[in-house]
VOSETOR-750389 format. One record per residue: residue number from 1; residue in one letter; x, y, z of N, C-alpha, C in turn. Coordinates in steps of 0.2 Angstrom, whole numbers. Layout:
<nodes>
+-----+---------+-------+-------+-------+-------+-------+-------+-------+-------+-------+
| num | residuo |   n.u |   n.v |   n.w |  ca.u |  ca.v |  ca.w |   c.u |   c.v |   c.w |
+-----+---------+-------+-------+-------+-------+-------+-------+-------+-------+-------+
| NUM |       A |     X |     Y |     Z |     X |     Y |     Z |     X |     Y |     Z |
...
+-----+---------+-------+-------+-------+-------+-------+-------+-------+-------+-------+
</nodes>
This chain:
<nodes>
+-----+---------+-------+-------+-------+-------+-------+-------+-------+-------+-------+
| num | residuo |   n.u |   n.v |   n.w |  ca.u |  ca.v |  ca.w |   c.u |   c.v |   c.w |
+-----+---------+-------+-------+-------+-------+-------+-------+-------+-------+-------+
|   1 |       M |   479 |  -268 |    76 |   477 |  -262 |    75 |   470 |  -261 |    77 |
|   2 |       K |   466 |  -266 |    77 |   459 |  -265 |    80 |   459 |  -264 |    87 |
|   3 |       H |   463 |  -267 |    91 |   464 |  -266 |    98 |   466 |  -258 |    99 |
|   4 |       L |   471 |  -256 |    95 |   473 |  -249 |    96 |   467 |  -244 |    95 |
|   5 |       S |   463 |  -245 |    90 |   457 |  -241 |    88 |   452 |  -241 |    94 |
|   6 |       R |   451 |  -247 |    97 |   447 |  -247 |   103 |   449 |  -243 |   108 |
|   7 |       L |   456 |  -244 |   110 |   459 |  -240 |   115 |   458 |  -232 |   114 |
|   8 |       L |   459 |  -230 |   108 |   459 |  -223 |   106 |   452 |  -221 |   107 |
|   9 |       L |   447 |  -225 |   105 |   440 |  -223 |   105 |   438 |  -222 |   113 |
|  10 |       A |   440 |  -227 |   117 |   439 |  -227 |   124 |   442 |  -221 |   127 |
|  11 |       F |   448 |  -219 |   125 |   451 |  -213 |   128 |   447 |  -207 |   126 |
|  12 |       V |   445 |  -206 |   120 |   441 |  -200 |   117 |   434 |  -200 |   121 |
|  13 |       L |   431 |  -205 |   122 |   425 |  -205 |   126 |   426 |  -203 |   133 |
|  14 |       L |   431 |  -206 |   136 |   432 |  -204 |   143 |   433 |  -197 |   144 |
|  15 |       Q |   437 |  -194 |   139 |   438 |  -187 |   139 |   432 |  -183 |   138 |
|  16 |       A |   427 |  -185 |   134 |   421 |  -182 |   133 |   417 |  -182 |   139 |
|  17 |       V |   416 |  -188 |   142 |   413 |  -188 |   149 |   416 |  -184 |   154 |
|  18 |       S |   422 |  -183 |   154 |   426 |  -179 |   159 |   424 |  -172 |   158 |
|  19 |       A |   423 |  -170 |   152 |   422 |  -163 |   151 |   415 |  -161 |   153 |
|  20 |       F |   411 |  -165 |   154 |   404 |  -164 |   156 |   403 |  -164 |   164 |
|  21 |       A |   408 |  -168 |   167 |   408 |  -169 |   174 |   409 |  -162 |   178 |
|  22 |       A |   405 |  -160 |   183 |   406 |  -154 |   187 |   410 |  -156 |   193 |
|  23 |       G |   416 |  -154 |   193 |   420 |  -155 |   199 |   425 |  -161 |   198 |
|  24 |       K |   430 |  -162 |   203 |   434 |  -167 |   203 |   431 |  -173 |   207 |
|  25 |       A |   434 |  -179 |   206 |   431 |  -185 |   210 |   432 |  -184 |   217 |
|  26 |       F |   428 |  -186 |   221 |   428 |  -185 |   228 |   433 |  -190 |   231 |
|  27 |       I |   438 |  -188 |   234 |   443 |  -192 |   238 |   443 |  -190 |   245 |
|  28 |       Q |   441 |  -195 |   250 |   440 |  -193 |   257 |   446 |  -189 |   260 |
|  29 |       S |   452 |  -191 |   258 |   458 |  -188 |   261 |   459 |  -181 |   259 |
|  30 |       D |   457 |  -179 |   252 |   457 |  -172 |   250 |   452 |  -168 |   253 |
|  31 |       F |   446 |  -171 |   254 |   441 |  -168 |   258 |   443 |  -166 |   265 |
|  32 |       D |   446 |  -171 |   268 |   448 |  -170 |   275 |   453 |  -165 |   276 |
|  33 |       V |   457 |  -164 |   272 |   462 |  -159 |   272 |   459 |  -152 |   271 |
|  34 |       L |   455 |  -151 |   266 |   451 |  -145 |   265 |   446 |  -143 |   271 |
|  35 |       E |   443 |  -148 |   274 |   438 |  -147 |   279 |   442 |  -145 |   285 |
|  36 |       S |   448 |  -148 |   287 |   452 |  -146 |   293 |   455 |  -139 |   292 |
|  37 |       T |   455 |  -136 |   286 |   458 |  -129 |   285 |   452 |  -124 |   284 |
|  38 |       G |   446 |  -127 |   284 |   440 |  -122 |   283 |   439 |  -120 |   276 |
|  39 |       K |   443 |  -123 |   271 |   442 |  -121 |   264 |   435 |  -122 |   262 |
|  40 |       P |   432 |  -118 |   257 |   425 |  -119 |   255 |   425 |  -124 |   250 |
|  41 |       M |   420 |  -128 |   250 |   419 |  -134 |   245 |   412 |  -134 |   243 |
|  42 |       V |   411 |  -136 |   237 |   404 |  -138 |   234 |   405 |  -145 |   232 |
|  43 |       I |   400 |  -149 |   235 |   400 |  -156 |   233 |   393 |  -158 |   229 |
|  44 |       H |   394 |  -161 |   224 |   389 |  -163 |   219 |   388 |  -170 |   219 |
|  45 |       V |   383 |  -173 |   222 |   381 |  -180 |   222 |   378 |  -182 |   215 |
|  46 |       H |   381 |  -186 |   211 |   380 |  -186 |   204 |   379 |  -194 |   202 |
|  47 |       A |   375 |  -195 |   197 |   374 |  -202 |   194 |   374 |  -201 |   187 |
|  48 |       E |   378 |  -205 |   183 |   379 |  -205 |   176 |   372 |  -205 |   172 |
|  49 |       W |   368 |  -209 |   175 |   361 |  -210 |   172 |   356 |  -205 |   174 |
|  50 |       C |   358 |  -200 |   178 |   353 |  -195 |   180 |   353 |  -189 |   176 |
|  51 |       S |   347 |  -188 |   173 |   346 |  -182 |   168 |   346 |  -175 |   172 |
|  52 |       T |   344 |  -176 |   179 |   344 |  -170 |   183 |   351 |  -168 |   184 |
|  53 |       C |   355 |  -173 |   186 |   362 |  -172 |   187 |   366 |  -168 |   181 |
|  54 |       K |   364 |  -171 |   175 |   367 |  -168 |   169 |   365 |  -161 |   168 |
|  55 |       S |   359 |  -159 |   170 |   356 |  -152 |   170 |   360 |  -148 |   175 |
|  56 |       Q |   361 |  -151 |   181 |   365 |  -147 |   186 |   372 |  -146 |   183 |
|  57 |       D |   375 |  -151 |   180 |   382 |  -150 |   177 |   383 |  -144 |   173 |
|  58 |       A |   378 |  -144 |   168 |   378 |  -138 |   163 |   378 |  -131 |   167 |
|  59 |       I |   375 |  -131 |   173 |   375 |  -125 |   177 |   382 |  -124 |   181 |
|  60 |       L |   384 |  -130 |   184 |   390 |  -129 |   188 |   396 |  -128 |   184 |
|  61 |       N |   397 |  -131 |   178 |   403 |  -131 |   174 |   406 |  -124 |   173 |
|  62 |       P |   401 |  -119 |   171 |   404 |  -112 |   170 |   406 |  -109 |   177 |
|  63 |       I |   402 |  -111 |   182 |   404 |  -108 |   188 |   411 |  -110 |   191 |
|  64 |       I |   412 |  -117 |   190 |   419 |  -119 |   191 |   424 |  -116 |   188 |
|  65 |       K |   423 |  -114 |   182 |   428 |  -111 |   178 |   429 |  -103 |   179 |
|  66 |       S |   424 |  -100 |   183 |   424 |   -93 |   184 |   429 |   -91 |   189 |
|  67 |       S |   433 |   -86 |   188 |   438 |   -84 |   192 |   435 |   -82 |   199 |
|  68 |       E |   429 |   -80 |   200 |   426 |   -79 |   206 |   426 |   -84 |   211 |
|  69 |       F |   426 |   -91 |   208 |   426 |   -96 |   213 |   433 |  -100 |   213 |
|  70 |       N |   438 |   -97 |   211 |   445 |  -100 |   211 |   447 |  -103 |   218 |
|  71 |       G |   445 |  -100 |   223 |   447 |  -103 |   230 |   442 |  -109 |   232 |
|  72 |       V |   437 |  -110 |   228 |   432 |  -115 |   230 |   434 |  -122 |   227 |
|  73 |       T |   434 |  -128 |   231 |   435 |  -134 |   228 |   428 |  -137 |   226 |
|  74 |       F |   427 |  -140 |   220 |   421 |  -143 |   218 |   422 |  -150 |   217 |
|  75 |       F |   419 |  -154 |   222 |   419 |  -162 |   222 |   413 |  -165 |   218 |
|  76 |       Q |   414 |  -170 |   215 |   409 |  -174 |   213 |   409 |  -181 |   216 |
|  77 |       V |   403 |  -183 |   219 |   403 |  -189 |   223 |   398 |  -194 |   218 |
|  78 |       N |   401 |  -200 |   217 |   397 |  -205 |   213 |   392 |  -208 |   217 |
|  79 |       F |   386 |  -207 |   215 |   380 |  -209 |   219 |   380 |  -217 |   219 |
|  80 |       D |   382 |  -220 |   214 |   381 |  -227 |   213 |   387 |  -231 |   217 |
|  81 |       D |   393 |  -228 |   217 |   399 |  -231 |   220 |   402 |  -229 |   226 |
|  82 |       Q |   399 |  -223 |   229 |   402 |  -220 |   235 |   397 |  -220 |   240 |
|  83 |       K |   394 |  -226 |   242 |   389 |  -226 |   247 |   391 |  -223 |   254 |
|  84 |       E |   397 |  -225 |   256 |   400 |  -222 |   262 |   400 |  -215 |   263 |
|  85 |       V |   401 |  -212 |   257 |   401 |  -204 |   257 |   394 |  -202 |   258 |
|  86 |       L |   389 |  -205 |   254 |   382 |  -203 |   255 |   380 |  -203 |   262 |
|  87 |       K |   382 |  -208 |   266 |   380 |  -209 |   273 |   384 |  -203 |   277 |
|  88 |       E |   390 |  -202 |   275 |   393 |  -196 |   279 |   390 |  -190 |   278 |
|  89 |       F |   387 |  -188 |   272 |   384 |  -182 |   271 |   376 |  -182 |   272 |
|  90 |       N |   374 |  -188 |   274 |   366 |  -189 |   275 |   363 |  -188 |   268 |
|  91 |       V |   365 |  -191 |   263 |   362 |  -190 |   256 |   358 |  -196 |   254 |
|  92 |       A |   352 |  -195 |   252 |   348 |  -201 |   250 |   346 |  -201 |   242 |
|  93 |       N |   348 |  -195 |   239 |   346 |  -194 |   232 |   352 |  -192 |   228 |
|  94 |       Q |   353 |  -194 |   222 |   357 |  -191 |   218 |   355 |  -184 |   216 |
|  95 |       S |   359 |  -180 |   213 |   357 |  -173 |   211 |   356 |  -169 |   217 |
|  96 |       T |   360 |  -170 |   222 |   361 |  -166 |   228 |   367 |  -162 |   228 |
|  97 |       I |   367 |  -156 |   229 |   372 |  -151 |   229 |   373 |  -148 |   237 |
|  98 |       I |   379 |  -149 |   239 |   380 |  -147 |   246 |   386 |  -142 |   246 |
|  99 |       V |   385 |  -136 |   250 |   391 |  -131 |   251 |   393 |  -132 |   258 |
| 100 |       I |   400 |  -132 |   259 |   403 |  -132 |   265 |   408 |  -126 |   265 |
| 101 |       K |   407 |  -123 |   271 |   412 |  -117 |   272 |   414 |  -117 |   279 |
| 102 |       N |   420 |  -116 |   281 |   423 |  -116 |   287 |   421 |  -122 |   291 |
| 103 |       G |   421 |  -128 |   287 |   420 |  -135 |   290 |   413 |  -136 |   292 |
| 104 |       K |   408 |  -132 |   290 |   401 |  -133 |   291 |   397 |  -133 |   285 |
| 105 |       E |   392 |  -137 |   285 |   387 |  -136 |   279 |   383 |  -130 |   280 |
| 106 |       V |   383 |  -126 |   274 |   380 |  -119 |   274 |   374 |  -119 |   269 |
| 107 |       G |   373 |  -125 |   266 |   367 |  -125 |   261 |   367 |  -131 |   257 |
| 108 |       R |   361 |  -133 |   255 |   360 |  -139 |   251 |   354 |  -138 |   247 |
| 109 |       L |   354 |  -141 |   241 |   349 |  -142 |   236 |   348 |  -149 |   234 |
| 110 |       I |   342 |  -151 |   233 |   341 |  -158 |   230 |   336 |  -158 |   224 |
| 111 |       G |   339 |  -160 |   219 |   335 |  -160 |   213 |   333 |  -154 |   209 |
| 112 |       D |   336 |  -148 |   211 |   335 |  -142 |   209 |   339 |  -141 |   202 |
| 113 |       T |   336 |  -138 |   197 |   340 |  -137 |   191 |   339 |  -130 |   189 |
| 114 |       K |   337 |  -125 |   193 |   336 |  -118 |   192 |   343 |  -115 |   192 |
| 115 |       Q |   345 |  -111 |   187 |   351 |  -108 |   187 |   352 |  -103 |   193 |
| 116 |       S |   346 |   -99 |   195 |   346 |   -94 |   200 |   347 |   -98 |   207 |
| 117 |       S |   344 |  -103 |   208 |   345 |  -107 |   214 |   352 |  -110 |   215 |
| 118 |       I |   354 |  -113 |   210 |   361 |  -116 |   210 |   366 |  -110 |   211 |
| 119 |       N |   366 |  -105 |   208 |   370 |   -99 |   208 |   370 |   -96 |   216 |
| 120 |       A |   364 |   -96 |   218 |   363 |   -93 |   225 |   367 |   -98 |   230 |
| 121 |       L |   366 |  -104 |   229 |   368 |  -109 |   234 |   376 |  -109 |   233 |
| 122 |       V |   379 |  -109 |   227 |   386 |  -109 |   227 |   389 |  -103 |   229 |
| 123 |       K |   386 |   -97 |   229 |   389 |   -91 |   232 |   389 |   -91 |   239 |
| 124 |       K |   386 |   -95 |   242 |   387 |   -96 |   250 |   394 |   -99 |   252 |
| 125 |       S |   397 |  -101 |   247 |   404 |  -104 |   248 |   409 |   -98 |   248 |
| 126 |       L |   407 |   -92 |   246 |   412 |   -86 |   246 |   412 |   -83 |   253 |
+-----+---------+-------+-------+-------+-------+-------+-------+-------+-------+-------+
</nodes>
């Protein structure tokens, strides 16, 4: 019973963390398909320990849910675990947000937590 309780707690905590994450986990093959078709993407380089990233999540989450951005894919890159992806995008810092449209980068913010700046950047994906 103790083991079951721990599993249930772990599941609940995982769900809570997932609710705050802005975007789906970055998978190279998914990115490659979207890039080859020119689909717009927003890439958030995120670290669990980063308070700036969490502030950005609070701004990005409502944007992700907005019908205005239905055609945009939001990816989250794990700063600590996906070093090869960081090299691909030439990223040195967590809390970096990149917008890609028609296969090309059209904007980038690093460490910015202003709602107006993040909204303006994400609108470049449309």
